[in-house]
C-alpha positions as CSV (number, residue, x, y, z in Angstrom):
1,M,-19.2,-22.7,-18.0
2,Y,-16.8,-20.8,-15.8
3,L,-14.1,-21.2,-13.1
4,I,-13.4,-18.8,-10.3
5,N,-10.0,-19.0,-8.6
6,W,-8.4,-17.0,-5.8
7,D,-4.6,-17.1,-5.9
8,P,-3.4,-15.7,-2.5
9,S,0.2,-15.7,-3.4
10,A,-0.4,-13.4,-6.5
11,K,-3.3,-11.6,-4.7
12,R,-5.5,-12.2,-7.7
13,I,-9.0,-13.5,-8.2
14,E,-9.6,-14.9,-11.7
15,A,-12.9,-15.8,-13.4
16,S,-12.4,-17.7,-16.7
17,F,-15.3,-18.4,-19.0
18,G,-15.8,-20.7,-22.0
19,G,-18.5,-22.0,-24.3
20,C,-21.8,-20.2,-24.3
21,I,-22.7,-18.1,-21.3
22,T,-26.4,-17.7,-20.6
23,N,-28.1,-15.1,-18.6
24,G,-28.9,-17.7,-15.9
25,E,-25.3,-18.8,-15.7
26,A,-24.2,-15.2,-15.4
27,E,-26.5,-14.7,-12.5
28,V,-25.1,-17.8,-10.7
29,F,-21.6,-16.7,-11.5
30,L,-22.2,-13.2,-10.0
31,E,-23.5,-14.7,-6.8
32,E,-20.6,-17.1,-6.5
33,F,-18.1,-14.4,-7.4
34,R,-19.4,-12.1,-4.7
35,E,-19.0,-15.0,-2.2
36,Q,-15.4,-15.6,-3.3
37,L,-14.6,-11.9,-3.0
38,S,-15.1,-12.2,0.8
39,A,-11.8,-14.1,0.8
40,C,-10.2,-10.9,-0.6
41,Q,-11.6,-8.4,1.8
42,G,-9.1,-6.3,3.5
43,Q,-6.3,-7.1,1.0
44,E,-5.0,-5.4,-2.1
45,F,-5.8,-7.6,-5.0
46,C,-6.3,-7.7,-8.8
47,M,-9.3,-9.1,-10.6
48,V,-9.1,-10.8,-14.0
49,L,-12.3,-11.6,-16.0
50,D,-11.3,-13.7,-19.0
51,Y,-14.1,-14.5,-21.4
52,A,-11.9,-14.7,-24.5
53,T,-12.8,-18.3,-25.3
54,T,-16.6,-17.8,-25.1
55,K,-18.5,-18.6,-28.2
56,R,-21.6,-16.7,-27.3
57,L,-22.8,-14.3,-24.6
58,D,-26.5,-13.8,-23.9
59,N,-27.7,-10.2,-23.7
60,N,-27.3,-9.6,-20.0
61,V,-23.9,-11.3,-19.5
62,L,-21.9,-8.1,-20.0
63,T,-24.1,-6.4,-17.4
64,A,-23.2,-9.2,-15.0
65,F,-19.5,-8.7,-15.8
66,A,-19.9,-5.0,-15.0
67,N,-21.6,-5.8,-11.8
68,A,-18.7,-8.2,-10.9
69,R,-16.3,-5.3,-11.6
70,E,-18.3,-3.0,-9.3
71,A,-18.4,-5.8,-6.6
72,G,-14.6,-6.0,-6.9
73,W,-14.1,-2.3,-6.4
74,E,-16.3,-2.5,-3.3
75,A,-14.2,-5.4,-2.0
76,G,-11.0,-3.4,-2.5
77,A,-9.7,-4.4,-6.0
78,K,-6.8,-2.2,-7.2
79,K,-7.2,-3.2,-10.8
80,V,-9.6,-5.1,-13.0
81,V,-8.4,-6.7,-16.2
82,F,-10.8,-8.0,-18.9
83,V,-9.5,-10.4,-21.4
84,A,-11.7,-9.8,-24.5
85,R,-12.2,-12.1,-27.5
86,D,-10.4,-10.0,-30.0
87,E,-8.6,-6.7,-30.5
88,S,-11.7,-4.8,-31.8
89,E,-13.7,-5.7,-28.7
90,A,-10.8,-4.7,-26.4
91,V,-10.6,-1.3,-28.1
92,A,-14.4,-0.8,-27.9
93,L,-14.4,-1.6,-24.2
94,T,-11.3,0.6,-23.6
95,D,-13.1,3.5,-25.3
96,S,-16.2,3.0,-23.3
97,R,-14.3,3.1,-20.0
98,L,-11.4,5.4,-21.0
99,Q,-11.2,7.4,-17.8
100,Q,-10.8,4.2,-15.7
101,V,-8.2,2.9,-18.1
102,I,-6.2,6.2,-18.0
103,D,-6.4,6.1,-14.2
104,G,-4.9,2.6,-14.3
105,R,-7.9,0.9,-12.6
106,E,-9.0,-1.1,-15.6
107,E,-7.4,-2.8,-18.5
108,Y,-8.9,-4.4,-21.6
109,V,-6.7,-6.8,-23.5
110,P,-7.4,-9.1,-26.5
111,Y,-6.8,-12.8,-25.9
112,R,-3.8,-13.0,-28.2
113,W,-2.0,-10.4,-25.9
114,A,-2.9,-12.0,-22.7
115,A,-0.8,-15.1,-23.0
């Protein structure tokens, strides 16, 4: 399950996930997320993808998240923040996208730091 929210006052689009995310649900999310991004076009905004409370992710879900990140860049996102399930996952994601993190375009934080 997921929830997508555009907060115009904070200029932030948030996608929050919980439970078990299937490949099919990830595809539907990506389609809806791209539609929601149209509300952000022409504005500076931040994206937050929070999957810290998910219990399980099917094998293509992280690919869908990466595609959402790329769609955000195309729509004009200034920064993308991923809220990971734990510190080790946040570190691994940071390492895999180190240049974007150094450039300040991406941030990976564990759930306990996000609050």
